[in-house]
C-alpha positions as a LaTeX table, in Angstrom:
\begin{tabular}{lrrr}
\hline
Residue & $x$ (\AA) & $y$ (\AA) & $z$ (\AA) \\
\hline
Met1 & 24.30 & $-15.67$ & $-13.95$ \\
Asn2 & 24.09 & $-16.72$ & $-10.29$ \\
Thr3 & 25.49 & $-14.95$ & $-7.27$ \\
Ser4 & 25.45 & $-15.77$ & $-3.58$ \\
Cys5 & 23.74 & $-13.40$ & $-1.17$ \\
Val6 & 23.13 & $-13.44$ & 2.55 \\
Leu7 & 19.51 & $-12.94$ & 3.57 \\
Ser8 & 18.50 & $-12.32$ & 7.16 \\
Leu9 & 15.45 & $-14.53$ & 7.64 \\
Leu10 & 12.98 & $-13.92$ & 10.43 \\
Ala11 & 10.80 & $-16.80$ & 11.50 \\
Ser12 & 7.81 & $-14.49$ & 11.83 \\
Thr13 & 5.67 & $-13.75$ & 8.79 \\
Ala14 & 3.44 & $-11.32$ & 10.64 \\
Val15 & 2.25 & $-8.39$ & 8.60 \\
Ala16 & 3.98 & $-5.01$ & 8.68 \\
Ser17 & 3.28 & $-1.62$ & 7.22 \\
Ala18 & 4.66 & 0.10 & 4.14 \\
Phe19 & 7.76 & 2.28 & 4.14 \\
Leu20 & 6.01 & 5.39 & 5.37 \\
Thr21 & 5.65 & 3.60 & 8.68 \\
Ile22 & 9.35 & 3.33 & 9.37 \\
Pro23 & 10.56 & 5.97 & 11.80 \\
Lys24 & 14.13 & 5.85 & 13.02 \\
Pro25 & 14.23 & 4.15 & 16.45 \\
Thr26 & 14.52 & 6.98 & 18.97 \\
Gly27 & 18.07 & 7.56 & 20.01 \\
Ile28 & 19.42 & 4.79 & 17.76 \\
Thr29 & 21.32 & 5.22 & 14.54 \\
Ser30 & 20.06 & 3.01 & 11.71 \\
Thr31 & 22.89 & 0.50 & 11.49 \\
Met32 & 23.22 & $-3.15$ & 10.68 \\
Ser33 & 23.69 & $-3.87$ & 14.38 \\
Gln34 & 19.98 & $-3.17$ & 14.96 \\
Val35 & 19.02 & $-6.27$ & 13.00 \\
Thr36 & 20.03 & $-9.60$ & 14.51 \\
Pro37 & 17.88 & $-12.30$ & 12.89 \\
Ala38 & 19.20 & $-15.79$ & 12.17 \\
Lys39 & 20.82 & $-15.88$ & 8.74 \\
Arg40 & 21.08 & $-18.37$ & 5.96 \\
His41 & 22.56 & $-18.31$ & 2.47 \\
Leu42 & 20.32 & $-18.40$ & $-0.59$ \\
Glu43 & 21.41 & $-18.88$ & $-4.17$ \\
Cys44 & 20.08 & $-15.73$ & $-5.82$ \\
Ala45 & 19.51 & $-16.10$ & $-9.53$ \\
Thr46 & 19.61 & $-12.87$ & $-11.46$ \\
Ser47 & 17.36 & $-12.08$ & $-14.38$ \\
Leu48 & 19.64 & $-10.86$ & $-17.11$ \\
Asn49 & 18.51 & $-13.47$ & $-19.62$ \\
Ala50 & 15.69 & $-13.46$ & $-22.19$ \\
Ala51 & 12.53 & $-11.50$ & $-21.54$ \\
Val52 & 10.06 & $-13.15$ & $-19.20$ \\
Ser53 & 6.92 & $-14.73$ & $-20.67$ \\
Val54 & 3.36 & $-13.66$ & $-19.96$ \\
Asp55 & 2.54 & $-17.21$ & $-18.89$ \\
Asp56 & 5.29 & $-17.19$ & $-16.27$ \\
Leu57 & 4.15 & $-13.79$ & $-14.97$ \\
Lys58 & 0.58 & $-15.06$ & $-14.67$ \\
Gly59 & 1.80 & $-18.20$ & $-12.93$ \\
Ala60 & 3.81 & $-16.10$ & $-10.48$ \\
Gln61 & 0.80 & $-13.88$ & $-9.84$ \\
Asp62 & $-1.43$ & $-16.87$ & $-9.05$ \\
Met63 & 1.19 & $-18.22$ & $-6.66$ \\
Ile64 & 1.57 & $-14.84$ & $-4.96$ \\
Asp65 & $-2.20$ & $-14.57$ & $-4.55$ \\
Gly66 & $-2.14$ & $-17.92$ & $-2.78$ \\
Ile67 & 0.61 & $-16.81$ & $-0.40$ \\
Ile68 & $-1.28$ & $-13.64$ & 0.49 \\
Asp69 & $-4.50$ & $-15.57$ & 1.05 \\
Glu70 & $-2.82$ & $-18.14$ & 3.28 \\
Lys71 & $-0.49$ & $-15.91$ & 5.30 \\
Asn72 & $-2.44$ & $-12.60$ & 5.45 \\
Cys73 & 0.94 & $-11.00$ & 4.81 \\
Gly74 & $-0.14$ & $-8.25$ & 2.38 \\
Pro75 & 1.14 & $-5.29$ & 4.40 \\
Leu76 & 4.56 & $-6.92$ & 4.80 \\
Leu77 & 4.82 & $-7.45$ & 1.04 \\
Val78 & 3.80 & $-3.85$ & 0.34 \\
Arg79 & 6.52 & $-2.62$ & 2.67 \\
Leu80 & 9.09 & $-4.92$ & 1.04 \\
Ala81 & 8.39 & $-3.57$ & $-2.44$ \\
Trp82 & 8.27 & 0.04 & $-1.30$ \\
His83 & 11.59 & $-0.23$ & 0.51 \\
Asp84 & 13.13 & $-1.67$ & $-2.65$ \\
Ser85 & 11.82 & 1.10 & $-4.91$ \\
Gly86 & 11.91 & 3.92 & $-2.33$ \\
Thr87 & 15.70 & 4.20 & $-2.47$ \\
Tyr88 & 15.47 & 5.94 & $-5.86$ \\
Asp89 & 17.18 & 9.30 & $-6.36$ \\
Lys90 & 16.30 & 11.06 & $-9.64$ \\
Asp91 & 19.34 & 13.30 & $-9.35$ \\
Val92 & 21.93 & 10.52 & $-9.24$ \\
Glu93 & 23.77 & 10.12 & $-12.52$ \\
Gly94 & 25.59 & 7.04 & $-13.67$ \\
Glu95 & 25.02 & 3.68 & $-15.22$ \\
Trp96 & 21.91 & 1.76 & $-14.15$ \\
Pro97 & 21.16 & 0.91 & $-11.35$ \\
Ala98 & 23.22 & 3.66 & $-9.68$ \\
Ala99 & 20.08 & 5.72 & $-8.87$ \\
Gly100 & 18.47 & 2.87 & $-6.94$ \\
Gly101 & 14.79 & 2.03 & $-7.21$ \\
Ala102 & 12.79 & $-1.11$ & $-8.00$ \\
Thr103 & 15.72 & $-3.34$ & $-8.94$ \\
Gly104 & 15.40 & $-6.19$ & $-6.44$ \\
Ser105 & 18.58 & $-5.12$ & $-4.66$ \\
Ile106 & 16.84 & $-5.32$ & $-1.27$ \\
Arg107 & 17.44 & $-9.09$ & $-1.30$ \\
Phe108 & 21.16 & $-8.53$ & $-0.84$ \\
Asp109 & 23.20 & $-7.95$ & 2.28 \\
Pro110 & 23.96 & $-5.16$ & 3.21 \\
Glu111 & 20.69 & $-3.57$ & 2.00 \\
Ile112 & 18.39 & $-6.13$ & 3.65 \\
Thr113 & 20.13 & $-5.44$ & 6.97 \\
His114 & 19.68 & $-1.65$ & 6.86 \\
Gly115 & 17.91 & $-0.48$ & 10.00 \\
Ala116 & 14.79 & 0.66 & 8.13 \\
Asn117 & 14.46 & $-2.82$ & 6.60 \\
Ala118 & 14.17 & $-4.68$ & 9.90 \\
Gly119 & 11.74 & $-7.57$ & 9.46 \\
Leu120 & 11.70 & $-7.50$ & 5.67 \\
Ser121 & 13.87 & $-10.58$ & 5.30 \\
Gly122 & 10.72 & $-12.48$ & 6.25 \\
Gly123 & 9.01 & $-11.06$ & 3.16 \\
Val124 & 11.97 & $-12.04$ & 0.97 \\
Ala125 & 11.74 & $-15.58$ & 2.33 \\
Leu126 & 8.00 & $-15.80$ & 1.71 \\
Leu127 & 8.48 & $-14.95$ & $-1.97$ \\
Glu128 & 11.56 & $-17.10$ & $-2.61$ \\
Pro129 & 9.42 & $-20.12$ & $-3.67$ \\
Val130 & 7.89 & $-17.96$ & $-6.42$ \\
Lys131 & 11.36 & $-17.30$ & $-7.82$ \\
Glu132 & 12.24 & $-20.96$ & $-7.56$ \\
Lys133 & 9.15 & $-22.02$ & $-9.54$ \\
Phe134 & 9.34 & $-19.18$ & $-12.08$ \\
Pro135 & 13.07 & $-18.37$ & $-12.41$ \\
Ser136 & 12.55 & $-16.17$ & $-15.48$ \\
Val137 & 10.52 & $-13.70$ & $-13.38$ \\
Ser138 & 12.88 & $-11.20$ & $-11.77$ \\
Tyr139 & 12.97 & $-10.56$ & $-8.06$ \\
Ala140 & 12.13 & $-6.92$ & $-8.79$ \\
Asp141 & 8.97 & $-8.01$ & $-10.61$ \\
Ile142 & 8.03 & $-10.49$ & $-7.89$ \\
Tyr143 & 8.33 & $-7.88$ & $-5.14$ \\
Gln144 & 6.37 & $-5.23$ & $-7.02$ \\
Met145 & 3.74 & $-7.73$ & $-8.16$ \\
Ala146 & 3.26 & $-8.92$ & $-4.57$ \\
Ser147 & 2.74 & $-5.35$ & $-3.42$ \\
Ala148 & 0.17 & $-4.54$ & $-6.09$ \\
Arg149 & $-1.71$ & $-7.81$ & $-5.57$ \\
Ser150 & $-1.77$ & $-7.20$ & $-1.82$ \\
Ile151 & $-3.52$ & $-3.89$ & $-2.36$ \\
Val152 & $-6.08$ & $-5.32$ & $-4.78$ \\
Leu153 & $-6.89$ & $-8.37$ & $-2.68$ \\
Ala154 & $-7.43$ & $-6.14$ & 0.37 \\
Gly155 & $-10.13$ & $-4.21$ & $-1.49$ \\
Gly156 & $-7.95$ & $-1.47$ & $-2.94$ \\
Pro157 & $-7.72$ & $-0.18$ & $-6.50$ \\
Glu158 & $-6.40$ & $-2.05$ & $-9.51$ \\
Ile159 & $-2.96$ & $-0.75$ & $-10.41$ \\
Asp160 & $-1.78$ & $-0.49$ & $-14.02$ \\
Met161 & 1.33 & $-2.57$ & $-13.46$ \\
Val162 & 4.08 & $-3.20$ & $-15.99$ \\
Tyr163 & 6.50 & $-6.13$ & $-15.70$ \\
Gly164 & 9.82 & $-7.18$ & $-17.17$ \\
Arg165 & 12.09 & $-5.45$ & $-14.65$ \\
Val166 & 15.75 & $-6.39$ & $-14.74$ \\
Asp167 & 17.36 & $-7.30$ & $-11.42$ \\
Ala168 & 20.37 & $-5.77$ & $-9.76$ \\
Ser169 & 22.96 & $-8.54$ & $-10.01$ \\
Asp170 & 25.16 & $-8.21$ & $-6.92$ \\
Pro171 & 25.50 & $-6.48$ & $-3.53$ \\
Asp172 & 27.69 & $-3.75$ & $-5.00$ \\
Gln173 & 24.53 & $-2.44$ & $-6.67$ \\
Cys174 & 22.69 & $-1.90$ & $-3.37$ \\
Ser175 & 21.60 & 1.62 & $-2.47$ \\
Pro176 & 23.27 & 3.37 & 0.46 \\
Glu177 & 21.48 & 3.46 & 3.79 \\
Gly178 & 19.51 & 6.59 & 4.68 \\
Asn179 & 17.09 & 7.24 & 1.80 \\
Leu180 & 13.89 & 6.04 & 3.50 \\
Pro181 & 11.58 & 8.20 & 5.67 \\
Asp182 & 11.19 & 8.38 & 9.43 \\
Gly183 & 7.83 & 8.59 & 11.19 \\
Glu184 & 9.13 & 10.31 & 14.33 \\
Pro185 & 12.22 & 12.42 & 15.12 \\
Ala186 & 15.27 & 11.13 & 16.93 \\
Glu187 & 16.29 & 12.43 & 20.35 \\
Asp188 & 17.90 & 15.46 & 18.72 \\
Gly189 & 14.49 & 16.50 & 17.39 \\
Lys190 & 15.41 & 15.83 & 13.77 \\
Phe191 & 13.80 & 13.56 & 11.23 \\
Gly192 & 16.01 & 11.77 & 8.72 \\
Gly193 & 19.72 & 12.31 & 8.51 \\
Pro194 & 22.65 & 13.34 & 6.33 \\
Gly195 & 23.22 & 9.84 & 4.92 \\
Gly196 & 21.89 & 8.19 & 1.80 \\
Thr197 & 22.26 & 9.80 & $-1.61$ \\
Ala198 & 21.04 & 13.18 & $-0.29$ \\
Ser199 & 20.24 & 14.56 & 3.14 \\
Thr200 & 16.68 & 14.00 & 4.36 \\
Glu201 & 17.33 & 15.77 & 7.65 \\
Asp202 & 14.68 & 18.21 & 8.82 \\
Thr203 & 13.19 & 19.42 & 12.09 \\
Thr204 & 9.64 & 19.20 & 10.71 \\
Pro205 & 7.71 & 16.14 & 9.54 \\
Phe206 & 6.44 & 17.90 & 6.40 \\
Gly207 & 9.91 & 19.08 & 5.46 \\
His208 & 11.34 & 15.61 & 5.95 \\
Leu209 & 8.64 & 13.93 & 3.86 \\
Arg210 & 9.22 & 16.37 & 1.00 \\
Lys211 & 12.97 & 15.84 & 1.06 \\
Val212 & 12.46 & 12.08 & 0.84 \\
Phe213 & 9.72 & 12.02 & $-1.79$ \\
Tyr214 & 10.71 & 14.98 & $-3.93$ \\
Arg215 & 14.05 & 13.19 & $-4.34$ \\
Met216 & 12.09 & 10.38 & $-5.99$ \\
Gly217 & 10.07 & 12.77 & $-8.14$ \\
Ile218 & 6.84 & 12.29 & $-6.15$ \\
Asp219 & 4.74 & 15.40 & $-5.46$ \\
Asp220 & 2.50 & 16.41 & $-2.54$ \\
Glu221 & $-0.54$ & 14.57 & $-3.89$ \\
Gly222 & 1.52 & 11.41 & $-4.27$ \\
Ile223 & 2.96 & 11.77 & $-0.76$ \\
Val224 & $-0.51$ & 12.01 & 0.77 \\
Ala225 & $-1.92$ & 9.21 & $-1.36$ \\
Leu226 & 0.93 & 6.84 & $-0.49$ \\
Ser227 & 0.60 & 7.77 & 3.18 \\
Gly228 & $-2.95$ & 6.46 & 2.92 \\
Ala229 & $-1.53$ & 2.95 & 2.69 \\
His230 & $-1.18$ & 3.18 & 6.46 \\
Thr231 & $-4.79$ & 2.09 & 6.49 \\
Phe232 & $-3.26$ & $-1.33$ & 5.85 \\
Gly233 & $-0.95$ & $-2.99$ & 8.36 \\
Arg234 & 0.82 & $-2.45$ & 11.67 \\
Ala235 & 3.99 & $-0.94$ & 13.13 \\
Tyr236 & 6.26 & $-2.87$ & 15.49 \\
Lys237 & 8.65 & $-1.34$ & 17.99 \\
Asp238 & 11.40 & $-3.87$ & 17.24 \\
Arg239 & 11.25 & $-2.98$ & 13.54 \\
Ser240 & 10.45 & 0.70 & 13.33 \\
Gly241 & 11.06 & 1.96 & 16.84 \\
Ile242 & 7.38 & 2.67 & 17.41 \\
Gly243 & 4.28 & 0.68 & 18.22 \\
Ala244 & 2.77 & $-1.07$ & 21.22 \\
Lys245 & 3.40 & $-4.69$ & 22.13 \\
Lys246 & $-0.23$ & $-5.16$ & 21.12 \\
Thr247 & $-3.53$ & $-3.25$ & 21.15 \\
Lys248 & $-7.20$ & $-4.18$ & 21.28 \\
Phe249 & $-7.05$ & $-4.27$ & 17.48 \\
Thr250 & $-3.92$ & $-6.45$ & 17.19 \\
Asp251 & $-4.27$ & $-8.80$ & 20.17 \\
Gly252 & $-5.51$ & $-11.76$ & 18.18 \\
Ser253 & $-9.10$ & $-10.56$ & 18.22 \\
Lys254 & $-11.26$ & $-10.88$ & 15.12 \\
Gln255 & $-10.07$ & $-9.22$ & 11.91 \\
Val256 & $-12.23$ & $-9.57$ & 8.81 \\
Arg257 & $-10.65$ & $-9.24$ & 5.37 \\
Ala258 & $-12.09$ & $-7.49$ & 2.34 \\
Asp259 & $-13.38$ & $-10.82$ & 1.03 \\
Gly260 & $-15.37$ & $-11.34$ & 4.23 \\
Lys261 & $-13.15$ & $-14.10$ & 5.61 \\
Glu262 & $-11.81$ & $-13.93$ & 9.13 \\
Ala263 & $-8.03$ & $-13.55$ & 9.08 \\
Lys264 & $-5.60$ & $-15.61$ & 11.11 \\
Tyr265 & $-2.65$ & $-13.50$ & 12.21 \\
Lys266 & 0.08 & $-13.29$ & 14.81 \\
Glu267 & $-0.78$ & $-10.77$ & 17.52 \\
Gly268 & 1.31 & $-7.66$ & 18.07 \\
Gly269 & 2.08 & $-4.12$ & 16.99 \\
Ser270 & $-0.02$ & $-1.01$ & 16.55 \\
Ser271 & $-2.36$ & $-0.31$ & 13.66 \\
Trp272 & $-3.50$ & 3.02 & 12.27 \\
Thr273 & $-7.03$ & 1.74 & 11.68 \\
Lys274 & $-9.42$ & $-0.71$ & 13.29 \\
Gln275 & $-9.75$ & $-3.01$ & 10.25 \\
Trp276 & $-6.09$ & $-3.05$ & 9.27 \\
Leu277 & $-6.34$ & $-5.86$ & 6.70 \\
Val278 & $-8.79$ & $-3.87$ & 4.56 \\
Phe279 & $-7.56$ & $-1.21$ & 2.15 \\
Asp280 & $-9.91$ & 1.79 & 2.18 \\
Asn281 & $-9.83$ & 5.47 & 3.14 \\
Ser282 & $-10.43$ & 4.97 & 6.87 \\
Tyr283 & $-6.90$ & 6.26 & 7.62 \\
Phe284 & $-8.00$ & 9.71 & 6.45 \\
His285 & $-10.95$ & 9.61 & 8.84 \\
Thr286 & $-8.88$ & 8.48 & 11.81 \\
Met287 & $-5.94$ & 10.89 & 11.55 \\
Pro288 & $-7.84$ & 14.18 & 12.05 \\
Asp289 & $-10.31$ & 12.69 & 14.56 \\
Glu290 & $-9.44$ & 13.91 & 18.04 \\
Asp291 & $-11.85$ & 11.35 & 19.48 \\
Ala292 & $-10.28$ & 8.39 & 17.68 \\
Asp293 & $-9.39$ & 5.42 & 19.86 \\
Pro294 & $-6.08$ & 6.27 & 21.59 \\
Glu295 & $-4.76$ & 2.79 & 20.82 \\
Leu296 & $-4.69$ & 3.65 & 17.11 \\
Leu297 & $-1.32$ & 4.88 & 15.90 \\
Lys298 & $-0.79$ & 8.48 & 14.79 \\
Met299 & 2.80 & 9.38 & 13.94 \\
Ser300 & 4.05 & 12.90 & 13.39 \\
Thr301 & 4.32 & 12.23 & 9.66 \\
Asp302 & 0.67 & 11.12 & 9.70 \\
Lys303 & $-0.69$ & 14.10 & 11.59 \\
Thr304 & 1.16 & 16.59 & 9.40 \\
Leu305 & $-1.02$ & 15.63 & 6.43 \\
Phe306 & $-3.92$ & 17.54 & 7.95 \\
Ala307 & $-1.76$ & 20.39 & 9.29 \\
Asp308 & 0.49 & 21.32 & 6.38 \\
Asp309 & $-1.08$ & 23.71 & 3.86 \\
Gly310 & 0.26 & 21.76 & 0.89 \\
Phe311 & $-0.81$ & 18.33 & 2.10 \\
Lys312 & $-4.13$ & 19.25 & 3.72 \\
Pro313 & $-6.27$ & 19.73 & 0.56 \\
Phe314 & $-5.40$ & 16.23 & $-0.64$ \\
Ala315 & $-5.90$ & 14.67 & 2.80 \\
Glu316 & $-9.34$ & 16.25 & 3.06 \\
Lys317 & $-10.25$ & 15.17 & $-0.48$ \\
Phe318 & $-9.27$ & 11.58 & 0.26 \\
Arg319 & $-11.18$ & 11.66 & 3.54 \\
Asp320 & $-14.32$ & 12.85 & 1.75 \\
Ser321 & $-14.06$ & 10.49 & $-1.24$ \\
Gln322 & $-12.64$ & 6.99 & $-1.29$ \\
Glu323 & $-12.99$ & 7.05 & $-5.07$ \\
Glu324 & $-10.68$ & 10.05 & $-5.31$ \\
Phe325 & $-8.22$ & 8.43 & $-2.93$ \\
Phe326 & $-8.15$ & 5.25 & $-4.98$ \\
Lys327 & $-7.58$ & 7.19 & $-8.21$ \\
Ser328 & $-4.62$ & 9.10 & $-6.82$ \\
Tyr329 & $-3.26$ & 6.12 & $-4.96$ \\
Ala330 & $-3.23$ & 3.91 & $-8.06$ \\
Val331 & $-1.24$ & 6.55 & $-9.96$ \\
Ala332 & 1.26 & 7.06 & $-7.12$ \\
His333 & 1.71 & 3.34 & $-6.49$ \\
Lys334 & 2.39 & 2.67 & $-10.17$ \\
Lys335 & 4.96 & 5.46 & $-10.29$ \\
Leu336 & 6.68 & 4.22 & $-7.16$ \\
Ser337 & 6.79 & 0.66 & $-8.52$ \\
Glu338 & 8.65 & 1.78 & $-11.66$ \\
Leu339 & 11.22 & 4.13 & $-10.12$ \\
Gly340 & 14.70 & 3.25 & $-11.34$ \\
Ser341 & 13.47 & 0.19 & $-13.22$ \\
Lys342 & 14.99 & $-1.09$ & $-16.44$ \\
Phe343 & 12.56 & $-3.17$ & $-18.48$ \\
Asp344 & 13.19 & $-6.07$ & $-20.84$ \\
Pro345 & 11.55 & $-5.77$ & $-23.29$ \\
Glu346 & 11.74 & $-1.99$ & $-23.36$ \\
Gly347 & 8.40 & $-0.59$ & $-22.21$ \\
Gly348 & 7.64 & $-3.70$ & $-20.21$ \\
Ile349 & 4.85 & $-6.27$ & $-20.30$ \\
Lys350 & 1.24 & $-5.82$ & $-19.17$ \\
Leu351 & $-1.01$ & $-8.62$ & $-18.00$ \\
Glu352 & $-4.56$ & $-8.48$ & $-19.34$ \\
\hline
\end{tabular}
């Protein structure tokens, strides 16, 4: 079955950070009017047919690896997948996919034009050729595969991924706006808001993070581990309401990838770490360091990890041991990637 969807396509394919980097632009309500990219129509095939083959999944993975290698777009693809799955609400009842989650619905308007998704249409466009070449692979699988491969290729942990996700089939199955986290409060001093499937509004960063992630079924360890993905990528003011035009770390100066190659990238934004195309535990060293370079980004939802009594033990553990961080991160990433998913065949497909 085919359906037409409107995708807002940005010309830029510059990298961006995962969903924990998306604060509400100060003084601006997250509305469709915040996003004004040029638009085009894509024919969006849905994946409600026979189960996908292992060969097609492996072919898609090889193609995705090539895109990441060429474009250095890993952080953007992580953010795309997380914003698709991060809409999940475990307390919503109803027929799938009413609870949201990793269903591929982010490719549809209005979801792709939600304020928190600014810039992500570029990620959708980057991955569209994968869908065209391997139509049996669902969009939901492509997005989650791209996220996991981005982490691995940047030097992060292997993630025990499962594939065979079924796609949301039309825009009516999009999640409501308001389920994703903010990094900083709005002018009224509050994080989040009353929208979405449940209020995420709170006057504290730790309270806001828990309202967002507990709704998904993710605990304090998972919150801290997923926050560690800020080691990878940048924040842009025109997308998340925060970030410099550029810094000494994002001005086009040398960035070396995990494979030792120098990365070509478009300058701009603020990074949390100096080597922002490498996935490691350096984020957990930078956040509590009062002497860290002032051009490195520290949002309120970052700093709270070392201040809140529930988050702090995990943040300190991940600072002291990259191995422990990778273990917890791999578990949390896998869980996030499967939230709200329906698999065909039941139980999904693993790639050896």
